[in-house]
A tleap script that builds the chain and sets N, CA, C and O, in Angstrom:
source leaprc.protein.ff14SB
mol = sequence {
  NMET PRO ASP ARG ILE HIE TRP GLU ASP GLY
  ARG GLU PHE GLU ILE ASP ARG ILE PHE ASP
  VAL ARG PRO SER CYS SER LEU LYS ALA GLY
  GLY GLN GLY ASP ARG TYR THR VAL GLN VAL
  ARG GLY LYS LEU SER TYR LEU TYR PHE GLU
  ARG GLY THR ASP ASP ARG ASN LEU SER PHE
  GLY ARG TRP PHE VAL GLU VAL LYS CASN
}
set mol.1.N position { -5.737 -18.821 -11.435 }
set mol.1.CA position { -4.852 -18.695 -10.325 }
set mol.1.C position { -3.300 -19.021 -11.316 }
set mol.1.O position { -3.180 -19.959 -12.104 }
set mol.2.N position { -2.552 -18.289 -11.099 }
set mol.2.CA position { -0.933 -18.820 -11.587 }
set mol.2.C position { -0.389 -19.855 -10.895 }
set mol.2.O position { -0.577 -20.036 -9.692 }
set mol.3.N position { 0.358 -20.628 -11.684 }
set mol.3.CA position { 0.889 -21.802 -11.207 }
set mol.3.C position { 2.587 -22.172 -11.452 }
set mol.3.O position { 3.313 -23.089 -11.070 }
set mol.4.N position { 2.732 -21.286 -12.061 }
set mol.4.CA position { 4.331 -21.602 -12.363 }
set mol.4.C position { 4.484 -19.999 -13.034 }
set mol.4.O position { 3.528 -19.274 -13.312 }
set mol.5.N position { 6.139 -19.609 -13.238 }
set mol.5.CA position { 6.705 -18.421 -13.151 }
set mol.5.C position { 7.325 -18.582 -14.626 }
set mol.5.O position { 8.127 -19.515 -14.589 }
set mol.6.N position { 7.246 -17.972 -16.010 }
set mol.6.CA position { 8.207 -18.160 -16.827 }
set mol.6.C position { 9.010 -17.301 -17.202 }
set mol.6.O position { 8.644 -16.380 -17.933 }
set mol.7.N position { 10.422 -17.447 -16.724 }
set mol.7.CA position { 11.266 -16.689 -16.568 }
set mol.7.C position { 11.780 -16.105 -17.944 }
set mol.7.O position { 11.739 -17.046 -18.737 }
set mol.8.N position { 12.331 -14.763 -18.696 }
set mol.8.CA position { 12.970 -14.677 -20.214 }
set mol.8.C position { 13.692 -15.752 -20.197 }
set mol.8.O position { 13.113 -16.776 -20.562 }
set mol.9.N position { 14.791 -15.839 -19.883 }
set mol.9.CA position { 15.785 -16.353 -20.300 }
set mol.9.C position { 15.247 -18.253 -20.506 }
set mol.9.O position { 16.045 -18.997 -21.076 }
set mol.10.N position { 14.090 -18.747 -20.065 }
set mol.10.CA position { 13.507 -19.737 -20.502 }
set mol.10.C position { 13.386 -20.480 -19.266 }
set mol.10.O position { 12.614 -21.432 -19.381 }
set mol.11.N position { 13.915 -20.344 -18.095 }
set mol.11.CA position { 13.582 -21.195 -16.776 }
set mol.11.C position { 12.325 -20.990 -16.442 }
set mol.11.O position { 11.683 -19.978 -16.723 }
set mol.12.N position { 11.874 -22.078 -15.745 }
set mol.12.CA position { 10.218 -22.283 -14.994 }
set mol.12.C position { 10.253 -22.617 -13.765 }
set mol.12.O position { 10.934 -23.592 -13.449 }
set mol.13.N position { 9.851 -22.212 -13.218 }
set mol.13.CA position { 9.314 -22.359 -11.746 }
set mol.13.C position { 7.949 -22.354 -10.995 }
set mol.13.O position { 7.228 -21.418 -10.651 }
set mol.14.N position { 7.853 -23.423 -10.882 }
set mol.14.CA position { 6.569 -23.833 -10.096 }
set mol.14.C position { 6.189 -23.093 -9.053 }
set mol.14.O position { 6.915 -23.368 -8.098 }
set mol.15.N position { 5.350 -22.238 -8.770 }
set mol.15.CA position { 4.622 -21.613 -6.993 }
set mol.15.C position { 3.894 -23.047 -6.763 }
set mol.15.O position { 3.171 -23.775 -7.443 }
set mol.16.N position { 4.493 -23.087 -5.365 }
set mol.16.CA position { 4.548 -24.233 -4.372 }
set mol.16.C position { 3.144 -23.557 -3.721 }
set mol.16.O position { 2.522 -24.507 -3.246 }
set mol.17.N position { 2.735 -22.882 -3.604 }
set mol.17.CA position { 1.333 -22.153 -2.782 }
set mol.17.C position { 1.414 -20.680 -3.059 }
set mol.17.O position { 2.404 -19.974 -3.253 }
set mol.18.N position { -0.360 -20.273 -3.020 }
set mol.18.CA position { -0.373 -19.448 -2.992 }
set mol.18.C position { -1.104 -18.515 -1.600 }
set mol.18.O position { -2.307 -18.641 -1.374 }
set mol.19.N position { -0.395 -17.771 -0.902 }
set mol.19.CA position { -0.688 -17.396 0.311 }
set mol.19.C position { -1.755 -16.244 0.737 }
set mol.19.O position { -2.561 -16.428 1.649 }
set mol.20.N position { -1.702 -15.369 0.192 }
set mol.20.CA position { -2.616 -14.360 -0.132 }
set mol.20.C position { -2.835 -13.272 -1.556 }
set mol.20.O position { -1.811 -12.986 -2.176 }
set mol.21.N position { -3.895 -12.812 -1.939 }
set mol.21.CA position { -4.131 -11.886 -2.897 }
set mol.21.C position { -4.857 -10.827 -2.293 }
set mol.21.O position { -5.792 -10.949 -1.502 }
set mol.22.N position { -4.176 -9.403 -2.882 }
set mol.22.CA position { -4.400 -8.320 -2.544 }
set mol.22.C position { -4.671 -7.236 -3.441 }
set mol.22.O position { -3.739 -7.307 -4.242 }
set mol.23.N position { -5.340 -6.350 -3.751 }
set mol.23.CA position { -4.657 -5.109 -5.071 }
set mol.23.C position { -3.869 -4.376 -4.005 }
set mol.23.O position { -4.029 -4.193 -2.798 }
set mol.24.N position { -2.862 -3.987 -4.996 }
set mol.24.CA position { -1.671 -3.488 -4.796 }
set mol.24.C position { -1.209 -3.302 -5.821 }
set mol.24.O position { -1.489 -3.913 -6.853 }
set mol.25.N position { 0.164 -1.764 -5.600 }
set mol.25.CA position { 0.959 -1.669 -6.371 }
set mol.25.C position { 2.629 -1.887 -6.396 }
set mol.25.O position { 3.003 -1.888 -5.223 }
set mol.26.N position { 3.403 -2.012 -7.018 }
set mol.26.CA position { 4.825 -2.027 -7.024 }
set mol.26.C position { 5.406 -1.281 -6.746 }
set mol.26.O position { 5.324 -0.283 -7.462 }
set mol.27.N position { 6.217 -1.225 -5.749 }
set mol.27.CA position { 6.695 0.317 -5.507 }
set mol.27.C position { 8.017 0.142 -6.060 }
set mol.27.O position { 8.692 1.092 -5.662 }
set mol.28.N position { 8.676 -0.591 -6.759 }
set mol.28.CA position { 9.727 -0.565 -7.471 }
set mol.28.C position { 9.897 -0.573 -8.278 }
set mol.28.O position { 10.981 -0.116 -8.639 }
set mol.29.N position { 8.677 -1.266 -9.558 }
set mol.29.CA position { 8.747 -1.608 -10.827 }
set mol.29.C position { 7.604 -0.539 -11.410 }
set mol.29.O position { 7.461 -0.215 -12.589 }
set mol.30.N position { 6.816 -0.074 -10.243 }
set mol.30.CA position { 5.432 1.014 -11.166 }
set mol.30.C position { 4.399 -0.557 -11.222 }
set mol.30.O position { 4.578 -1.768 -11.094 }
set mol.31.N position { 3.530 0.180 -11.433 }
set mol.31.CA position { 2.204 -0.879 -11.807 }
set mol.31.C position { 1.228 -1.158 -10.732 }
set mol.31.O position { 1.297 -0.748 -9.573 }
set mol.32.N position { 0.370 -1.856 -11.220 }
set mol.32.CA position { -0.695 -1.654 -10.148 }
set mol.32.C position { -1.951 -2.538 -10.623 }
set mol.32.O position { -2.394 -2.639 -11.767 }
set mol.33.N position { -2.239 -2.925 -9.878 }
set mol.33.CA position { -3.163 -4.623 -9.905 }
set mol.33.C position { -3.098 -5.452 -8.901 }
set mol.33.O position { -3.116 -4.850 -7.828 }
set mol.34.N position { -3.007 -6.958 -8.775 }
set mol.34.CA position { -3.130 -7.647 -7.912 }
set mol.34.C position { -2.063 -8.458 -7.480 }
set mol.34.O position { -1.573 -9.356 -8.166 }
set mol.35.N position { -1.608 -8.067 -6.054 }
set mol.35.CA position { -0.488 -8.717 -5.734 }
set mol.35.C position { -0.493 -10.162 -4.978 }
set mol.35.O position { -1.176 -10.356 -3.972 }
set mol.36.N position { 0.307 -11.117 -5.544 }
set mol.36.CA position { -0.034 -12.645 -4.981 }
set mol.36.C position { 1.056 -13.151 -4.264 }
set mol.36.O position { 1.974 -13.709 -4.865 }
set mol.37.N position { 1.061 -13.010 -2.942 }
set mol.37.CA position { 1.882 -13.315 -1.908 }
set mol.37.C position { 2.164 -14.746 -2.182 }
set mol.37.O position { 1.400 -15.603 -1.739 }
set mol.38.N position { 3.534 -15.161 -3.100 }
set mol.38.CA position { 3.557 -16.704 -3.650 }
set mol.38.C position { 4.889 -17.604 -2.895 }
set mol.38.O position { 5.912 -17.068 -2.468 }
set mol.39.N position { 4.705 -18.517 -2.870 }
set mol.39.CA position { 6.052 -19.548 -2.562 }
set mol.39.C position { 6.822 -20.179 -3.667 }
set mol.39.O position { 6.312 -21.039 -4.385 }
set mol.40.N position { 8.094 -19.746 -3.820 }
set mol.40.CA position { 8.161 -20.530 -5.046 }
set mol.40.C position { 9.755 -21.231 -4.365 }
set mol.40.O position { 10.577 -20.683 -3.630 }
set mol.41.N position { 9.752 -22.791 -5.025 }
set mol.41.CA position { 11.317 -22.978 -3.725 }
set mol.41.C position { 11.627 -22.652 -2.440 }
set mol.41.O position { 12.706 -22.316 -1.952 }
set mol.42.N position { 10.163 -22.841 -1.776 }
set mol.42.CA position { 10.260 -22.399 -0.338 }
set mol.42.C position { 10.845 -21.317 0.105 }
set mol.42.O position { 11.326 -21.257 1.236 }
set mol.43.N position { 10.868 -20.342 -0.743 }
set mol.43.CA position { 10.824 -18.869 -0.741 }
set mol.43.C position { 9.624 -18.075 -0.874 }
set mol.43.O position { 8.804 -18.545 -1.662 }
set mol.44.N position { 9.224 -16.697 -0.150 }
set mol.44.CA position { 8.429 -16.106 -0.451 }
set mol.44.C position { 8.380 -15.182 -1.471 }
set mol.44.O position { 9.486 -14.651 -1.362 }
set mol.45.N position { 7.713 -14.537 -2.572 }
set mol.45.CA position { 7.808 -13.915 -3.562 }
set mol.45.C position { 6.771 -12.967 -4.077 }
set mol.45.O position { 5.663 -13.493 -3.966 }
set mol.46.N position { 6.718 -11.951 -4.519 }
set mol.46.CA position { 5.355 -11.398 -4.949 }
set mol.46.C position { 5.116 -11.345 -6.438 }
set mol.46.O position { 5.971 -10.688 -7.032 }
set mol.47.N position { 4.005 -11.962 -7.323 }
set mol.47.CA position { 3.914 -11.682 -8.181 }
set mol.47.C position { 2.543 -10.777 -8.330 }
set mol.47.O position { 1.510 -10.711 -7.664 }
set mol.48.N position { 2.956 -10.201 -9.356 }
set mol.48.CA position { 1.598 -8.730 -10.081 }
set mol.48.C position { 0.994 -9.753 -10.733 }
set mol.48.O position { 1.479 -10.869 -10.922 }
set mol.49.N position { -0.281 -9.281 -11.141 }
set mol.49.CA position { -0.781 -8.853 -12.386 }
set mol.49.C position { -1.777 -7.781 -12.341 }
set mol.49.O position { -2.684 -7.567 -11.536 }
set mol.50.N position { -1.354 -7.084 -13.515 }
set mol.50.CA position { -1.446 -5.572 -13.950 }
set mol.50.C position { -2.579 -5.844 -14.500 }
set mol.50.O position { -2.477 -6.857 -15.192 }
set mol.51.N position { -3.988 -5.235 -14.508 }
set mol.51.CA position { -5.026 -5.506 -15.287 }
set mol.51.C position { -4.878 -4.387 -16.898 }
set mol.51.O position { -4.468 -3.227 -16.863 }
set mol.52.N position { -5.229 -4.962 -17.901 }
set mol.52.CA position { -5.555 -4.440 -18.923 }
set mol.52.C position { -6.127 -3.236 -19.324 }
set mol.52.O position { -5.808 -2.723 -18.251 }
set mol.53.N position { -6.665 -2.357 -19.883 }
set mol.53.CA position { -7.368 -1.244 -20.265 }
set mol.53.C position { -8.694 -1.616 -20.300 }
set mol.53.O position { -9.531 -0.814 -19.886 }
set mol.54.N position { -9.052 -2.753 -20.747 }
set mol.54.CA position { -10.495 -3.176 -21.759 }
set mol.54.C position { -11.393 -3.564 -20.189 }
set mol.54.O position { -11.052 -4.592 -19.603 }
set mol.55.N position { -11.902 -3.169 -19.917 }
set mol.55.CA position { -12.961 -3.622 -18.483 }
set mol.55.C position { -13.936 -4.278 -18.884 }
set mol.55.O position { -15.011 -4.365 -18.292 }
set mol.56.N position { -13.510 -5.051 -20.428 }
set mol.56.CA position { -15.098 -5.981 -20.498 }
set mol.56.C position { -14.127 -7.309 -20.335 }
set mol.56.O position { -14.650 -8.422 -20.372 }
set mol.57.N position { -13.115 -7.207 -20.207 }
set mol.57.CA position { -12.221 -8.069 -20.178 }
set mol.57.C position { -11.372 -8.230 -18.933 }
set mol.57.O position { -10.306 -7.638 -18.764 }
set mol.58.N position { -11.801 -8.889 -18.261 }
set mol.58.CA position { -11.048 -8.432 -16.831 }
set mol.58.C position { -9.703 -9.564 -15.940 }
set mol.58.O position { -9.186 -9.536 -14.824 }
set mol.59.N position { -9.545 -10.607 -17.352 }
set mol.59.CA position { -8.550 -11.548 -17.246 }
set mol.59.C position { -7.293 -11.106 -18.172 }
set mol.59.O position { -6.249 -11.751 -18.080 }
set mol.60.N position { -7.402 -9.880 -19.168 }
set mol.60.CA position { -6.932 -9.088 -19.738 }
set mol.60.C position { -5.752 -8.477 -19.189 }
set mol.60.O position { -6.024 -7.651 -18.318 }
set mol.61.N position { -4.436 -8.635 -19.443 }
set mol.61.CA position { -3.261 -7.888 -18.545 }
set mol.61.C position { -1.991 -8.538 -18.375 }
set mol.61.O position { -1.705 -9.628 -18.871 }
set mol.62.N position { -1.424 -8.005 -17.833 }
set mol.62.CA position { 0.235 -8.778 -18.084 }
set mol.62.C position { 0.769 -9.320 -16.341 }
set mol.62.O position { 0.482 -8.655 -15.345 }
set mol.63.N position { 1.357 -10.282 -16.303 }
set mol.63.CA position { 2.298 -10.381 -15.030 }
set mol.63.C position { 3.252 -10.080 -14.852 }
set mol.63.O position { 3.804 -9.613 -15.849 }
set mol.64.N position { 3.718 -10.100 -14.141 }
set mol.64.CA position { 5.429 -9.547 -14.087 }
set mol.64.C position { 5.940 -9.651 -11.930 }
set mol.64.O position { 5.231 -9.347 -10.971 }
set mol.65.N position { 7.313 -10.164 -11.950 }
set mol.65.CA position { 7.486 -9.627 -10.385 }
set mol.65.C position { 8.739 -9.118 -10.655 }
set mol.65.O position { 9.394 -9.188 -11.695 }
set mol.66.N position { 9.118 -8.358 -9.107 }
set mol.66.CA position { 9.865 -7.060 -9.284 }
set mol.66.C position { 11.672 -8.039 -9.196 }
set mol.66.O position { 11.915 -9.183 -8.814 }
set mol.67.N position { 12.415 -7.163 -9.628 }
set mol.67.CA position { 13.660 -8.064 -9.540 }
set mol.67.C position { 14.192 -7.545 -8.063 }
set mol.67.O position { 14.066 -6.605 -7.279 }
set mol.68.N position { 14.949 -8.946 -8.243 }
set mol.68.CA position { 15.669 -8.377 -6.756 }
set mol.68.C position { 16.950 -8.562 -6.591 }
set mol.68.O position { 17.696 -9.443 -7.018 }
set mol.69.N position { 17.226 -7.211 -5.615 }
set mol.69.CA position { 18.966 -6.655 -5.967 }
set mol.69.C position { 19.522 -7.497 -4.898 }
set mol.69.O position { 20.735 -7.504 -4.685 }
savepdb mol mol.pdb
quit
């Protein structure tokens, strides 16, 4: 389970709470996998885990968040 988000510029945000995990796709960024509904600094956000192509290793993949406009 994720416990923090590391931003590309070096900032780090602790995840306060995980509300939900479900299979989903990101409509803004593309990609498909598990969508985590999380609370960071009191605000809800979606965190995605896109599984890698190696079916033998289910923990292999990439994490990402959608950029807010």
